[in-house]
VOBA-1610 file (N, C-alpha, C; in pm, whole numbers, padded with zeros to 5 digits, always signed):
BEGIN
Unk-02160-00080+01776Unk-02062+00028+01773Unk-01949-00008+01677Unk-01912+00087+01592Unk-01802+00067+01498Unk-01671+00052+01572Unk-01596-00052+01543Unk-01470-00076+01612Unk-01358+00012+01556Unk-01255+00028+01637Unk-01134+00097+01593Unk-01050-00005+01515Unk-01045+00011+01385Unk-00990-00094+01298Unk-00842-00068+01265Unk-00755-00140+01334Unk-00611-00131+01310Unk-00561-00245+01222Unk-00649-00311+01153Unk-00612-00425+01069Unk-00515-00385+00959Unk-00420-00473+00931Unk-00319-00446+00827Unk-00377-00459+00687Unk-00494-00512+00674Unk-00557-00526+00544Unk-00649-00647+00544Unk-00768-00635+00486Unk-00824-00517+00421Unk-00832-00396+00513Unk-00821-00279+00450Unk-00804-00156+00527Unk-00936-00101+00579Unk-00923-00009+00673Unk-01036+00072+00714Unk-01066+00170+00601Unk-01195+00198+00580Unk-01237+00291+00476Unk-01316+00406+00538Unk-01316+00524+00475Unk-01394+00636+00527Unk-01543+00601+00536Unk-01609+00650+00639Unk-01751+00619+00659Unk-01835+00659+00539Unk-01810+00778+00485Unk-01891+00823+00372Unk-01870+00737+00249Unk-01750+00683+00233Unk-01723+00592+00122Unk-01802+00463+00140Unk-01802+00411+00261Unk-01877+00288+00289Unk-02026+00309+00262Unk-02078+00424+00301Unk-02221+00452+00283Unk-02256+00463+00135Unk-02174+00532+00058Unk-02199+00545-00085Unk-02185+00412-00157Unk-02086+00334-00118Unk-02066+00203-00180Unk-02183+00110-00148Unk-02228+00114-00023Unk-02342+00029+00016Unk-02467+00067-00062Unk-02491+00197-00079Unk-02607+00242-00155Unk-02598+00199-00301Unk-02477+00204-00357Unk-02459+00167-00498Unk-02481+00019-00522Unk-02454-00064-00420Unk-02481-00207-00435Unk-02630-00231-00450Unk-02711-00150-00384Unk-02857-00160-00399Unk-02902-00099-00531Unk-02854+00023-00559Unk-02886+00088-00687Unk-02785+00197-00713Unk-02729+00197-00833Unk-02629+00295-00871Unk-02694+00419-00931Unk-02683+00529-00863Unk-02721+00661-00917Unk-02859+00664-00983Unk-02954+00594-00923Unk-03092+00600-00972Unk-03116+00537-01107Unk-03031+00444-01150Unk-03047+00383-01284Unk-03134+00258-01282Unk-03176+00216-01162Unk-03261+00097-01152Unk-03186-00034-01149Unk-03054-00026-01140Unk-02970-00145-01133Unk-02862-00127-01027Unk-02818-00238-00971Unk-02708-00237-00877Unk-02576-00214-00950Unk-02480-00155-00882Unk-02345-00143-00935Unk-02290-00277-00980Unk-02318-00382-00903Unk-02261-00513-00934Unk-02346-00593-01033Unk-02448-00530-01088Unk-02528-00592-01194Unk-02497-00535-01332Unk-02441-00414-01337Unk-02426-00348-01466Unk-02306-00402-01544Unk-02311-00386-01673Unk-02201-00425-01760Unk-02082-00333-01739Unk-01963-00390-01745Unk-01844-00305-01737Unk-01827-00222-01863Unk-01906-00253-01966Unk-01904-00174-02090Unk-02010-00062-02088Unk-02090-00061-01983Unk-02195+00041-01976Unk-02133+00179-01961Unk-02206+00282-02003Unk-02154+00418-01991Unk-02133+00456-01846Unk-02214+00398-01758Unk-02200+00430-01615Unk-02066+00380-01561Unk-02032+00255-01594Unk-01905+00204-01539Unk-01785+00259-01615Unk-01798+00281-01743Unk-01687+00343-01817Unk-01651+00477-01753Unk-01750+00554-01714Unk-01726+00683-01649Unk-01657+00663-01513Unk-01697+00559-01440Unk-01634+00529-01311Unk-01487+00495-01330Unk-01458+00409-01427Unk-01320+00370-01453Unk-01235+00490-01496Unk-01289+00572-01582Unk-01216+00691-01626Unk-01186+00784-01509Unk-01285+00801-01422Unk-01266+00887-01305Unk-01163+00828-01210Unk-01166+00698-01190Unk-01070+00633-01101Unk-00928+00649-01152Unk-00909+00632-01281Unk-00776+00647-01340Unk-00729+00792-01334Unk-00820+00883-01364Unk-00786+01025-01364Unk-00749+01074-01225Unk-00825+01034-01123Unk-00799+01077-00986Unk-00663+01028-00937Unk-00628+00905-00973Unk-00499+00851-00931Unk-00384+00936-00983Unk-00387+00970-01111Unk-00282+01052-01170Unk-00282+01194-01113Unk-00402+01248-01092Unk-00413+01384-01038Unk-00354+01393-00898Unk-00391+01301-00811Unk-00345+01305-00673Unk-00193+01286-00663Unk-00137+01208-00755Unk+00007+01184-00754Unk+00085+01291-00830Unk+00014+01386-00888Unk+00080+01493-00962Unk+00143+01446-01092Unk+00083+01348-01156Unk+00142+01288-01276Unk+00059+01312-01403Unk-00043+01393-01394Unk-00122+01423-01513Unk-00034+01493-01618Unk-00049+01451-01744Unk+00023+01515-01853Unk+00173+01492-01854Unk+00218+01389-01781Unk+00362+01362-01772Unk+00400+01227-01833Unk+00313+01173-01918Unk+00346+01050-01988Unk+00315+00922-01914Unk+00235+00932-01808Unk+00199+00815-01729Unk+00058+00767-01762Unk+00035+00638-01744Unk-00097+00579-01756Unk-00133+00512-01625Unk-00259+00520-01587Unk-00308+00452-01467Unk-00392+00333-01510Unk-00366+00219-01450Unk-00439+00096-01480Unk-00496+00038-01352Unk-00614-00023-01363Unk-00671-00102-01254Unk-00677-00246-01301Unk-00587-00327-01245Unk-00573-00466-01287Unk-00615-00559-01173Unk-00589-00688-01190Unk-00625-00786-01088Unk-00504-00870-01052Unk-00519-00954-00950Unk-00410-01041-00910Unk-00323-00988-00797Unk-00355-00868-00748Unk-00281-00812-00637Unk-00137-00779-00673Unk-00062-00735-00572Unk+00081-00708-00594Unk+00154-00836-00633Unk+00104-00949-00589Unk+00171-01077-00618Unk+00178-01105-00768Unk+00076-01067-00843Unk+00082-01085-00988Unk+00175-00982-01051Unk+00188-00865-00988Unk+00279-00765-01041Unk+00425-00808-01034Unk+00458-00895-00939Unk+00596-00941-00927Unk+00646-01001-01059Unk+00576-01099-01118Unk+00621-01150-01249Unk+00583-01059-01365Unk+00470-00987-01353Unk+00422-00907-01465Unk+00520-00795-01500Unk+00572-00725-01400Unk+00665-00617-01431Unk+00793-00674-01491Unk+00834-00794-01446Unk+00953-00856-01503Unk+00929-00897-01649Unk+00813-00951-01678Unk+00778-00985-01817Unk+00794-00863-01908Unk+00751-00747-01860Unk+00747-00627-01941Unk+00877-00548-01944Unk+00960-00560-01840Unk+01076-00472-01826Unk+01210-00543-01821Unk+01212-00670-01785Unk+01339-00738-01759Unk+01395-00803-01886Unk+01501-00744-01937Unk+01568-00797-02056Unk+01701-00862-02020Unk+01783-00793-01943Unk+01914-00844-01906Unk+01923-00872-01755Unk+01913-00767-01674Unk+01913-00789-01529Unk+01846-00672-01459Unk+01790-00701-01343Unk+01724-00600-01261Unk+01782-00606-01120Unk+01779-00493-01051Unk+01828-00487-00913Unk+01714-00468-00815Unk+01723-00537-00702Unk+01617-00533-00601Unk+01675-00500-00464Unk+01604-00414-00392Unk+01632-00390-00251Unk+01538-00479-00171Unk+01595-00565-00088Unk+01514-00662-00013Unk+01492-00614+00129Unk+01370-00570+00158Unk+01339-00517+00290Unk+01227-00592+00360Unk+01192-00710+00311Unk+01086-00785+00378Unk+01029-00896+00294Unk+00919-00951+00342Unk+00856-01066+00280Unk+00816-01040+00135Unk+00755-00924+00110Unk+00701-00900-00024Unk+00810-00869-00124Unk+00916-00800-00083Unk+01026-00779-00175Unk+01101-00910-00200Unk+01108-00997-00099Unk+01168-01130-00119Unk+01089-01210-00223Unk+00956-01202-00213Unk+00871-01270-00312Unk+00887-01209-00450Unk+00903-01077-00456Unk+00920-01010-00585Unk+01049-01058-00653Unk+01156-01073-00577Unk+01283-01121-00630Unk+01268-01264-00683Unk+01201-01347-00603Unk+01180-01487-00642Unk+01106-01498-00774Unk+01000-01421-00790Unk+00920-01429-00912Unk+00994-01371-01032Unk+01068-01264-01012Unk+01144-01205-01123Unk+01250-01300-01174Unk+01307-01379-01084Unk+01411-01475-01125Unk+01355-01590-01208Unk+01226-01608-01207Unk+01163-01706-01297Unk+01168-01654-01441Unk+01163-01521-01455Unk+01159-01457-01587Unk+01299-01428-01639Unk+01388-01381-01551Unk+01522-01342-01594Unk+01616-01335-01475Unk+01707-01239-01479Unk+01809-01227-01375Unk+01777-01110-01283Unk+01744-01141-01159Unk+01714-01040-01058Unk+01820-01047-00949Unk+01888-00936-00927Unk+02000-00931-00833Unk+01956-00861-00704Unk+01986-00921-00591Unk+01960-00858-00462Unk+02076-00763-00432Unk+02049-00634-00433Unk+02155-00534-00413Unk+02186-00510-00267Unk+02087-00524-00183Unk+02104-00507-00038Unk+01985-00571+00031Unk+02005-00610+00158Unk+01899-00676+00232Unk+01911-00645+00381Unk+01797-00642+00449Unk+01796-00626+00594Unk+01752-00754+00663Unk+01765-00865+00593Unk+01723-00995+00647Unk+01805-01033+00770Unk+01929-00983+00779Unk+02017-01020+00890Unk+01960-00981+01026Unk+01871-00881+01027Unk+01808-00838+01153Unk+01656-00849+01145Unk+01611-00953+01077Unk+01467-00979+01059Unk+01395-00857+01004Unk+01460-00789+00910Unk+01401-00678+00834Unk+01353-00563+00922Unk+01425-00533+01030Unk+01381-00424+01117Unk+01443-00289+01080Unk+01513-00283+00964Unk+01572-00157+00920Unk+01573-00152+00767Unk+01601-00034+00714Unk+01614-00013+00570Unk+01762+00000+00535Unk+01816-00087+00450Unk+01958-00073+00411Unk+01984+00061+00342Unk+02104+00114+00364Unk+02143+00241+00304Unk+02287+00231+00254Unk+02325+00324+00169Unk+02464+00331+00120Unk+02507+00203+00050Unk+02426+00154-00041Unk+02464+00036-00119Unk+02479+00077-00265Unk+02553-00003-00340Unk+02580+00028-00481Unk+02464-00015-00570Unk+02430+00070-00665Unk+02329+00037-00765Unk+02397+00042-00902Unk+02413-00072-00970Unk+02479-00074-01101Unk+02410+00017-01202Unk+02486+00065-01298Unk+02433+00156-01400Unk+02363+00084-01515Unk+02381-00048-01522Unk+02330-00122-01638Unk+02205-00204-01607Unk+02127-00160-01509Unk+02006-00234-01473Unk+01891-00198-01567Unk+01806-00296-01596Unk+01682-00268-01669Unk+01586-00188-01581Unk+01589-00215-01451Unk+01514-00138-01354Unk+01564-00168-01213Unk+01532-00078-01121Unk+01564-00094-00980Unk+01433-00099-00903Unk+01414-00202-00821Unk+01287-00226-00753Unk+01300-00207-00602Unk+01202-00135-00545Unk+01195-00116-00401Unk+01053-00142-00352Unk+01040-00166-00223Unk+00911-00170-00156Unk+00910-00054-00058Unk+00822+00043-00079Unk+00831+00168-00003Unk+00796+00152+00144Unk+00706+00061+00176Unk+00660+00041+00314Unk+00641-00108+00338Unk+00688-00153+00452Unk+00683-00296+00482Unk+00583-00323+00593Unk+00467-00371+00553Unk+00353-00388+00642Unk+00385-00480+00759Unk+00454-00588+00733Unk+00478-00690+00835Unk+00575-00639+00941Unk+00681-00573+00896Unk+00790-00537+00989Unk+00784-00393+01037Unk+00701-00310+00973Unk+00682-00174+01020Unk+00794-00079+00985Unk+00857-00100+00867Unk+00960-00008+00821Unk+00911+00064+00695Unk+00971+00181+00670Unk+00931+00262+00555Unk+01053+00338+00503Unk+01067+00340+00373Unk+01178+00415+00313Unk+01148+00564+00324Unk+01238+00636+00389Unk+01221+00781+00405Unk+01295+00859+00296Unk+01407+00807+00252Unk+01485+00870+00146Unk+01517+00765+00041Unk+01468+00786-00080Unk+01487+00689-00186Unk+01624+00708-00251Unk+01698+00600-00271Unk+01833+00613-00328Unk+01830+00662-00472Unk+01932+00737-00510Unk+01943+00790-00646Unk+01998+00684-00740Unk+01945+00679-00860Unk+01991+00585-00962Unk+01953+00635-01100Unk+02029+00593-01199Unk+01995+00627-01337Unk+01902+00525-01400Unk+01883+00413-01330Unk+01795+00308-01381Unk+01650+00345-01360Unk+01559+00295-01443Unk+01416+00313-01415Unk+01382+00259-01276Unk+01300+00330-01203Unk+01267+00291-01066Unk+01125+00234-01061Unk+01113+00114-01007Unk+00985+00046-00988Unk+00960+00035-00839Unk+00842+00069-00794Unk+00815+00068-00650Unk+00681+00005-00617Unk+00685-00091-00526Unk+00565-00149-00466Unk+00522-00058-00352Unk+00413+00016-00373Unk+00362+00107-00271Unk+00229+00059-00213Unk+00213-00071-00207Unk+00084-00127-00168Unk+00032-00075-00034Unk+00123-00055+00063Unk+00073-00020+00196Unk+00095+00125+00237Unk+00145+00209+00146Unk+00151+00351+00183Unk+00120+00447+00069Unk+00063+00396-00039Unk+00030+00486-00150Unk-00073+00589-00106Unk-00060+00710-00155Unk-00147+00824-00125Unk-00141+00868+00021Unk-00038+00825+00095Unk-00032+00860+00237Unk+00066+00971+00268Unk+00157+01001+00175Unk+00260+01102+00199Unk+00304+01164+00067Unk+00354+01286+00077Unk+00398+01357-00042Unk+00537+01308-00084Unk+00548+01275-00212Unk+00675+01238-00273Unk+00677+01300-00412Unk+00796+01307-00472Unk+00804+01343-00613Unk+00781+01214-00692Unk+00656+01187-00725Unk+00622+01060-00788Unk+00675+01050-00930Unk+00718+01161-00988Unk+00775+01156-01122Unk+00913+01089-01122Unk+00970+01067-01004Unk+01097+00995-00996Unk+01079+00844-01010Unk+00954+00799-01009Unk+00925+00657-01024Unk+00873+00632-01166Unk+00921+00525-01226Unk+00878+00492-01362Unk+00760+00397-01363Unk+00747+00317-01258Unk+00631+00229-01244Unk+00602+00214-01095Unk+00478+00235-01059Unk+00430+00218-00922Unk+00315+00119-00924Unk+00315+00025-00831Unk+00198-00064-00821Unk+00156-00076-00675Unk+00026-00101-00656Unk-00027-00107-00520Unk-00158-00184-00518Unk-00165-00286-00435Unk-00292-00352-00410Unk-00385-00256-00339Unk-00510-00255-00378Unk-00604-00156-00324Unk-00634-00175-00177Unk-00618-00297-00127Unk-00674-00332+00004Unk-00600-00275+00124Unk-00492-00203+00102Unk-00420-00142+00215Unk-00462+00002+00240Unk-00487+00080+00134Unk-00511+00222+00157Unk-00610+00284+00059Unk-00676+00200-00022Unk-00764+00254-00126Unk-00905+00199-00125Unk-00918+00069-00105Unk-01049+00007-00117Unk-01045-00138-00078Unk-01145-00215-00116Unk-01146-00358-00084Unk-01051-00435-00174Unk-01015-00555-00131Unk-00929-00640-00212Unk-00997-00672-00345Unk-00917-00686-00450Unk-00972-00727-00578Unk-00923-00648-00696Unk-00864-00532-00672Unk-00804-00458-00783Unk-00667-00407-00740Unk-00584-00383-00839Unk-00447-00337-00817Unk-00420-00217-00905Unk-00377-00109-00846Unk-00345+00012-00922Unk-00202+00001-00974Unk-00186+00027-01103Unk-00053+00034-01164Unk-00041+00170-01233Unk+00062+00243-01198Unk+00094+00370-01263Unk+00225+00348-01339Unk+00221+00362-01471Unk+00341+00330-01550Unk+00370+00439-01651Unk+00496+00472-01664Unk+00541+00567-01765Unk+00541+00494-01900Unk+00463+00545-01992Unk+00437+00468-02114Unk+00562+00443-02198Unk+00658+00537-02197Unk+00777+00516-02280Unk+00873+00413-02221Unk+00840+00358-02105Unk+00920+00251-02046Unk+00892+00117-02112Unk+00780+00107-02181Unk+00731-00022-02230Unk+00774-00050-02374Unk+00757-00178-02412Unk+00783-00219-02550Unk+00930-00238-02584Unk+01015-00260-02484Unk+01158-00267-02509Unk+01217-00407-02490Unk+01140-00501-02439Unk+01193-00637-02420Unk+01172-00717-02548Unk+01256-00818-02566Unk+01251-00897-02690Unk+01154-01014-02681Unk+01115-01053-02560Unk+01028-01170-02544Unk+00884-01138-02587Unk+00811-01243-02618Unk+00667-01228-02638Unk+00600-01232-02502Unk+00508-01141-02481Unk+00441-01130-02351Unk+00297-01176-02366Unk+00251-01266-02282Unk+00109-01304-02286Unk+00021-01181-02272Unk-00087-01178-02346Unk-00172-01059-02350Unk-00215-01013-02212Unk-00253-01106-02127Unk-00303-01071-01994Unk-00194-01009-01907Unk-00068-01032-01942Unk+00043-00980-01863Unk+00112-00862-01931Unk+00054-00812-02038Unk+00116-00706-02117Unk+00054-00571-02081Unk+00135-00483-02021Unk+00084-00351-01984Unk+00030-00275-02104Unk+00095-00287-02218Unk+00052-00214-02337Unk-00087-00257-02383Unk-00118-00384-02367Unk-00251-00434-02400Unk-00355-00370-02308Unk-00327-00365-02179Unk-00421-00307-02083Unk-00437-00157-02103Unk-00329-00089-02141Unk-00338+00054-02170Unk-00427+00078-02291Unk-00407-00001-02394Unk-00486+00015-02517Unk-00635-00010-02493Unk-00665-00095-02395Unk-00805-00130-02366Unk-00860-00053-02246Unk-00789+00050-02201Unk-00837+00133-02089Unk-00873+00052-01965Unk-00787-00044-01932Unk-00806-00131-01815Unk-00925-00226-01829Unk-00971-00247-01952Unk-01086-00335-01973Unk-01058-00442-02078Unk-00934-00491-02079Unk-00902-00604-02167Unk-00984-00725-02126Unk-00997-00744-01995Unk-01088-00844-01941Unk-01185-00773-01847Unk-01284-00844-01797Unk-01381-00782-01707Unk-01311-00734-01580Unk-01314-00605-01552Unk-01247-00554-01433Unk-01325-00587-01305Unk-01259-00566-01193Unk-01324-00586-01062Unk-01407-00462-01033Unk-01533-00465-01075Unk-01619-00346-01076Unk-01632-00282-00938Unk-01667-00361-00837Unk-01690-00304-00704Unk-01562-00245-00644Unk-01448-00318-00643Unk-01327-00258-00588Unk-01282-00132-00662Unk-01299-00127-00793Unk-01262-00006-00867Unk-01351+00110-00825Unk-01481+00084-00811Unk-01575+00188-00770Unk-01541+00243-00632Unk-01514+00154-00537Unk-01482+00197-00401Unk-01349+00272-00399Unk-01253+00227-00478Unk-01126+00298-00488Unk-01147+00439-00543Unk-01232+00451-00642Unk-01265+00582-00697Unk-01326+00673-00590Unk-01420+00619-00513Unk-01481+00697-00405Unk-01378+00740-00301Unk-01285+00650-00269Unk-01183+00681-00169Unk-01089+00790-00219Unk-01052+00784-00346Unk-00965+00886-00403Unk-01036+01021-00410Unk-01166+01018-00438Unk-01243+01143-00439Unk-01252+01201-00298Unk-01272+01114-00200Unk-01272+01157-00059Unk-01140+01223-00023Unk-01029+01164-00067Unk-00898+01219-00038Unk-00880+01354-00106Unk-00923+01365-00230Unk-00913+01493-00302Unk-00995+01600-00230Unk-01115+01566-00189Unk-01205+01663-00126Unk-01149+01716+00007Unk-01072+01632+00076Unk-01018+01676+00206Unk-00887+01752+00192Unk-00838+01766+00069Unk-00715+01843+00049Unk-00601+01766-00011Unk-00627+01642-00050Unk-00524+01564-00118Unk-00420+01505-00026Unk-00308+01463-00085Unk-00203+01393-00010Unk-00140+01483+00096Unk-00125+01612+00067Unk-00065+01702+00167Unk-00147+01705+00295Unk-00278+01706+00282Unk-00366+01712+00399Unk-00361+01582+00479Unk-00364+01469+00410Unk-00365+01341+00481Unk-00229+01312+00542Unk-00123+01358+00479Unk+00011+01337+00535Unk+00023+01403+00672Unk-00031+01522+00684Unk-00027+01593+00812Unk-00096+01514+00921Unk-00211+01456+00889Unk-00285+01374+00987Unk-00208+01246+01018Unk-00152+01183+00915Unk-00077+01059+00936Unk+00045+01080+01023Unk+00111+01194+01009Unk+00227+01223+01093Unk+00187+01242+01239Unk+00071+01302+01262Unk+00021+01319+01399Unk-00009+01183+01462Unk-00070+01093+01385Unk-00103+00960+01436Unk+00025+00884+01472Unk+00123+00890+01382Unk+00248+00818+01405Unk+00322+00874+01526Unk+00326+01006+01538Unk+00395+01069+01652Unk+00330+01029+01784Unk+00198+01022+01784Unk+00125+00988+01906Unk+00158+00847+01954Unk+00155+00750+01863Unk+00177+00612+01908Unk+00323+00583+01936Unk+00414+00639+01855Unk+00555+00612+01879Unk+00604+00681+02006Unk+00547+00795+02039Unk+00582+00860+02165Unk+00547+00772+02284Unk+00429+00709+02276Unk+00387+00618+02384Unk+00478+00496+02390Unk+00510+00439+02276Unk+00598+00322+02273Unk+00733+00353+02336Unk+00786+00471+02306Unk+00920+00507+02357Unk+00919+00547+02504Unk+00810+00606+02551Unk+00803+00654+02689Unk+00753+00549+02788Unk+00677+00453+02738Unk+00617+00352+02825Unk+00712+00233+02839Unk+00761+00204+02958Unk+00859+00095+02976Unk+00802-00044+02949Unk+00670-00054+02935Unk+00610-00186+02910Unk+00610-00224+02762Unk+00654-00131+02676Unk+00651-00157+02532Unk+00786-00127+02468Unk+00813-00199+02360Unk+00937-00179+02286Unk+00907-00184+02137Unk+00953-00084+02064Unk+00933-00081+01920Unk+01020-00184+01850Unk+00970-00237+01739Unk+01047-00338+01665Unk+01140-00275+01563Unk+01090-00182+01483Unk+01168-00123+01374Unk+01266-00019+01426Unk+01379-00004+01357Unk+01472+00104+01388Unk+01400+00237+01383Unk+01431+00325+01478Unk+01356+00450+01489Unk+01359+00532+01361Unk+01473+00539+01295Unk+01484+00623+01176Unk+01408+00565+01056Unk+01369+00439+01065Unk+01301+00373+00954Unk+01157+00336+00985Unk+01104+00388+01095Unk+00968+00352+01136Unk+00863+00396+01034Unk+00768+00308+01013Unk+00659+00335+00920Unk+00551+00421+00984Unk+00500+00517+00910Unk+00384+00594+00956Unk+00254+00517+00936Unk+00260+00408+00862Unk+00140+00328+00834Unk+00126+00211+00930Unk+00236+00147+00966Unk+00231+00024+01047Unk+00331+00032+01161Unk+00282+00054+01281Unk+00368+00060+01399Unk+00376-00079+01462Unk+00495-00135+01470Unk+00514-00269+01526Unk+00583-00258+01661Unk+00532-00332+01758Unk+00588-00323+01893Unk+00556-00449+01972Unk+00629-00470+02080Unk+00610-00587+02166Unk+00601-00543+02312Unk+00553-00631+02395Unk+00554-00610+02539Unk+00691-00645+02595Unk+00738-00570+02692Unk+00864-00604+02758Unk+00844-00710+02866Unk+00719-00731+02904Unk+00685-00834+03003Unk+00567-00915+02949Unk+00595-01033+02900Unk+00492-01115+02837Unk+00383-01161+02935Unk+00411-01151+03064Unk+00310-01187+03163Unk+00190-01093+03159Unk+00208-00977+03096Unk+00100-00879+03086Unk+00015-00896+02960Unk+00049-00994+02880Unk-00019-01010+02750Unk-00169-01030+02765Unk-00211-01120+02850Unk-00355-01147+02865Unk-00429-01022+02912Unk-00370-00950+03004Unk-00433-00828+03055Unk-00445-00723+02945Unk-00336-00700+02873Unk-00336-00600+02766Unk-00434-00638+02655Unk-00434-00765+02616Unk-00525-00811+02511Unk-00671-00789+02551Unk-00701-00819+02675Unk-00839-00800+02722Unk-00877-00652+02721Unk-00783-00567+02755Unk-00810-00423+02761Unk-00840-00364+02623Unk-00756-00397+02525Unk-00781-00335+02393Unk-00902-00396+02323Unk-00929-00521+02350Unk-01049-00580+02292Unk-01176-00522+02355Unk-01171-00500+02485Unk-01285-00440+02555Unk-01312-00298+02504Unk-01208-00229+02459Unk-01223-00092+02409Unk-01270-00087+02264Unk-01295-00203+02205Unk-01345-00206+02068Unk-01238-00192+01962Unk-01117-00236+01994Unk-01006-00230+01898Unk-00998-00363+01824Unk-00976-00354+01695Unk-00969-00472+01610Unk-00836-00475+01534Unk-00783-00597+01515Unk-00670-00617+01424Unk-00535-00572+01477Unk-00513-00583+01607Unk-00389-00531+01665Unk-00278-00636+01674Unk-00309-00762+01661Unk-00206-00865+01674Unk-00102-00853+01564Unk+00024-00872+01601Unk+00133-00863+01506Unk+00139-00984+01415Unk+00214-00971+01307Unk+00236-01083+01215Unk+00324-01187+01282Unk+00306-01312+01246Unk+00381-01421+01310Unk+00532-01405+01293Unk+00577-01333+01188Unk+00720-01313+01164Unk+00784-01222+01268Unk+00702-01141+01334Unk+00751-01043+01431Unk+00697-01071+01570Unk+00569-01112+01577Unk+00504-01130+01705Unk+00457-00997+01761Unk+00414-00997+01885Unk+00372-00873+01949Unk+00251-00812+01883Unk+00261-00682+01852Unk+00146-00607+01804Unk+00182-00521+01683Unk+00080-00492+01604Unk+00097-00406+01487Unk-00026-00317+01475Unk-00003-00188+01485Unk-00111-00091+01469Unk-00102-00030+01329Unk-00191-00072+01241Unk-00191-00020+01105Unk-00279+00104+01100Unk-00219+00215+01059Unk-00285+00346+01068Unk-00300+00405+00928Unk-00383+00340+00848Unk-00403+00385+00711Unk-00482+00516+00709Unk-00493+00573+00591Unk-00547+00709+00576Unk-00679+00732+00649Unk-00769+00635+00643Unk-00903+00656+00697Unk-00912+00633+00848Unk-00806+00583+00910Unk-00808+00565+01055Unk-00796+00701+01123Unk-00884+00729+01216Unk-00885+00861+01280Unk-00777+00874+01386Unk-00740+00997+01412Unk-00648+01027+01521Unk-00709+00985+01654Unk-00842+00995+01664Unk-00912+00956+01786Unk-00894+00807+01815Unk-00895+00724+01711Unk-00875+00580+01730Unk-00736+00551+01784Unk-00637+00620+01732Unk-00501+00603+01783Unk-00494+00648+01929Unk-00567+00755+01961Unk-00572+00802+02099Unk-00630+00699+02194Unk-00731+00624+02149Unk-00790+00518+02232Unk-00686+00412+02264Unk-00610+00371+02163Unk-00506+00270+02184Unk-00398+00321+02279Unk-00354+00443+02258Unk-00249+00500+02342Unk-00297+00512+02488Unk-00421+00548+02508Unk-00475+00556+02644Unk-00472+00419+02713Unk-00501+00315+02638Unk-00499+00180+02695Unk-00357+00139+02731Unk-00263+00172+02644Unk-00122+00142+02673Unk-00077+00215+02799Unk-00120+00339+02814Unk-00086+00417+02933Unk-00154+00360+03057Unk-00280+00318+03043Unk-00353+00256+03156Unk-00283+00128+03202Unk-00229+00053+03109Unk-00161-00072+03145Unk-00040-00042+03233Unk+00031+00065+03200Unk+00147+00103+03282Unk+00104+00140+03424Unk-00007+00212+03436Unk-00054+00251+03569Unk-00099+00130+03652Unk-00154+00029+03582Unk-00205-00087+03654Unk-00096-00190+03687Unk+00013-00187+03609Unk+00117-00290+03626Unk+00193-00272+03758
//
């Protein structure tokens, strides 16, 4: 029986995507070769890469607006120094809302001057800072839209005249935003798009080519744009699965359709957390993530009982990150409302039994 997968990553994927990907590993589209055997220069994979790039821009509403979509490697962690190599000339501003934004600041400071404009570290990152100053002379302003570990999500993005760079690794394609307000977006595929191994970068082309330093070819966005994401051998399987996932999302109605489902899932679990005296939410209510619900037991003596109950129900990946403890229900696009209902029923059953 397929388990209810609440893992924070690698993510749950749509069943039809898994089936198509599995078939392609055996043979891609009747060509007599496996997807993972063909050359990345073959017409078959070139078409896959083009479709993957095109779908990303289409779903984000950025077609014909001066943006390029890239599928790179190294995860979001490589993007931390890479974006600084390409954009950081004098100084950049960062909003620190968790582990990954802290790492982004650290890596950018290896390249140049990265300033922490605001931080929620004082309360173990359980809220999103607001009403902070953003200098006018920044090369760029960096945010992390959703914080997987702590379960917070930016609901209103601060206004600035600086180019805006956003790590959307754990909530990309999950909600409607005016994506044209962002100059560079990056996201590891393994949270909401596909298997680990590729990283989507959406960049406004006129943002590039302005720093004075020499950039290593592998870290140069302009090089990857010129080579259509094939400067080096791309991660063929993750790109293919990401393409299938984006096509699945388009077919179901795009971001508007999935946002409606994601809001229902979030409302269902947060209602239970707030109404059930045995549970307490970690993140501030106004900053709660629709992707990652973090919560703890109010009575730790019930931990063994609760753990046995959700495991018996076929739930996977519910344990919280060590930085927070407790539990984390990751509700990425492909997780069904029914799966969230199973978890909520168990939480309710625990209250009746306690």
